[in-house]
N, C-alpha and C positions, 0 to 999 in steps of 0.2 A: 671803881668804876663796873656797871656791872656786866658781865662775860656775853661776848656775841653768840648769837644760835647756832648749834653745827649746821653744818649746811643742807640736812636734809631734813631742818625744822623750820617752817616760816614764824618770824614774829607774828603776835595775833593782830587781824582784822588786815593782814597779807591777804590777798591773791595771788596762788602759785600762776604764772608765766605760763600766755597760751603754748599749745605742742606746734602754732607754727611756726615756720623755720625763720625769725626776724631777718629784717631788713641790715643787709651792711653795710657800715658806713661811708664806703668809698667805692666806685666802680671797679678798682682793679685790684678788688678785693673778692674772693669768691669761694664758696665751700668745696673741699675734696669730691663730695659728692654730688652735686650739681654743675651744670652748664655756667659759664659768667657769663654776666653781662658783656654788650660791646659797648662804649665809649661813644663810636662813631659810624656813620652809616654803614650798612650791608648793601650788597648785590647779590640777587637771588641767582642762585647757580643754574637755574633752570632746570633740578633734580630734585623734586621732594621728598626723597630718603638722603639725598646729602646735605639740604637742606634743614630737614632735622637733626641731624649730627653736627653741625656747626655752628658756632656760637652765634647767636643772635639771628640764625636762620639764613645768612648766606655768607660770600666770601667779604670779609672784612675791608673797611677804609681803614688808614691811619697806621696801617702797621704791613706786615710784612707776609705772605702766606707761601711757603717752600714746597716745592713740586718735585719727587725725586723718582727718576725713570731710570729703569735699565737702559734703557737707549731711545734718544727720539721718534716720535711715530706710533707711539702705544695707543695714541689717544686725546692725547693732553690737549690739542689745540679743540679737538669737539666738544669736549667738556668744556673749555673755557669759553666757546662761542656764543654762549646766550649772553653770558653777562659783559664780555666785551661789545656784543653788537648793542646792547641796551645803553651801555656809556656811548655809543658812537651815535645813539637817536638822541640823547639828550644834548649831542651839538659836542664832546669830548670826542680827543683824538687817542689811538690806542700807538702807542712805542715799542717799537721793537729793539732790545739791544741785542746784539752778533749772535741772531740766530746761526742755527745750525748749517742753513739751506734757503738755497731763494726761496721765497715765497711763492705760492702758485697762485695767479689772480682769479682765473673762474672756481676752482677751490674755496677761495674766503668768499665769495661772493656768494656761491653755494649755501656757507657756512653762515650767512648773513653781516658777514664781516665787510665794511666798505675800504675798499682801497684807497680811495682817494682822500679818505682820514686815517692813513695807517703811514706811519713815519717810522725809518728803517735807520737805526743808529750801526755804524759798522767803526771798527777802531783803526786806524791809522797803521798802516805798515810800512815802517820804514825801508828804504830803496835798498835792494841786495838782500834784504832778510827772508830766512828761509827756516821752518823746521827739521828738524833732525830728523833723517830716513829713518823711521818704523817706529815713531812716536806720534801719536793721535795728536790733532792738535787741542783739544780740548784737556789735554793732559796737562798743558803749559798753566802757568798763574794766567789771569786774566790781563788784559791790558788794564793800562794803571787810566788811559782817558774811556776808554767804555765804565768804568767804575765810578768816576769823577762825574762823566756825563749822567749817566742814573742818578747818582746822589744828588747831583743838581737839579735835575728834574721832578725828582720827588720833594725836594724841600721847597721847589719853587712854591708847591700850589695848584698850578696851572694847567700840569698834564691830565690827560681821562685816565685810560688802564696802560697798568707798562708791565711789560713782560720783558725780562732779561735772562739768557742763558750763559749759564756762569759756572765752570769747572768747581771738581771737587776740592780743592788748593787754593784757599782767600787767602789772602792776609789776616792776620789775628782780627783787627779793630774794623774790616771791610765791613761783617755783618751789624754789627753795633754800630757803624755808621751810618750803614743803608736803615736799619729800623730808626733810628733818631729824625734821619730824614724824612722819611716815612709819617712820620705824626702830621705833617702838614699836608700830605695829600689824601684829596677825599675819594679817590677812585681806587680800584683794587689793584696790588701791586705784589706780582709773581715772580719768583724765583725758580728759574729749571734748571736742576743739577742732576745727577748723576748719581743711582743708589748706593755709591760708598759712602756718600758724605752722609748717611744715617748713621754710621758710628762716629760724627764728628759732633760737636757742640755748636747749637745754631743760636742766635738773639728773635729769629722768626719765633714769633708766639705759636702761630699754626704750622705743621708741617706735616705733608702728605707722600704716600707710596703710591707710586701708580704701576696698574701691569695691565698686560692686557688679558682678557679671558675670554676671548672668540673674536670673529672680524669687526663685530658692530658692538662688542661690550668690554668693559674696561673693568676692573676689581680696582676699588680704594680702600685703603688701612690709611687711619687715622695716627700718624705716629707721634704727633705731639698739637694739641689745644689746652686752651684753660677748662678743663673739666675732668671728669674722671675717663679712663680709654672706654675706646669700646672696644667691646669685647668681641666682636667679629667683624670679617673687612664688609664693605658694600660693595657690591654687584650691580654695575649700572650700564642701561642699556643707550647706546651712542646712536645719531643718528648715522645712513648709512654714508658712506664716504663715494659710493658709485653713482652716477647716475641712474634713472630708470632702464634705459637700455642696457645699461653693464650689468645693472641686476640681474636681469630677465636673463641674460646670460651666463652669469654665476649661479643663478638658479639652474637653469638647464644644464649646467655644466655636471651640479651634483646632485641630480637628481637621477636615478637609475635608468640605463639605456635601456631597460626590457627585462620581462618577466627572468625571473631567477633561474635558471639549468634545476630539471628536475633531479632527486637522487639516483647516484649510478643502482643499478641493481646487480645484485651478485648473478651470473650467469650460471645455470645450473644443465648439465647435460643430460638430455633422456635418455632414459635407457631402450635399446634397438628391442 
């Protein structure tokens, strides 16, 4: 038998392959130097810089997106508002599972989120049950009925956008079950958890760390995506949470009240 040529030598009449990166055979495969393709629809985030960094150019459907926060209220709702409003504009509903506080209707309407298409899902609290003194409610394991309701909503394929506030501690198989259920969900599915969860493994293909960068600014660090890591975090300008009159009062409060006092001059005694 004729020995095969070494890898650096091609047989006569054979052309060298193109230098362009060949197409990978399956959409779940991607090269480490490239951002992966997405299998399902995506929802633009409303922020061009963020869309450029997300696989597919927006929030993915049919998979989980995990947002890790130092505390609620850093600007996460203002970040997600464009995608939630777009979902409602197409007739979909927005489901909130166990939010940390009661939503403000006028704030949501100002962000473009219609409250009549908003569904709140709360856990059942057994009569007489109480949280141990000194222990925050979010430190406990999530209620089983919240995880069950979230899984059923995602698996049904009939929900619009889903947001679930979950604690850092979760049952071992909870995220895997939710990720499998999300494969039937054509809208975005967001899990909001504490920053401590970044040290724990997660089945979510997309994980972001959110931190406040000012009154109307948000710093976004892509902790995990299907593609190369992002070298620098993104600083996004958020829409103001204040009404125009309140913005004017806040600007007036930050403005200096008057000209800065002149530097004091040393007193020099005159010679008699």
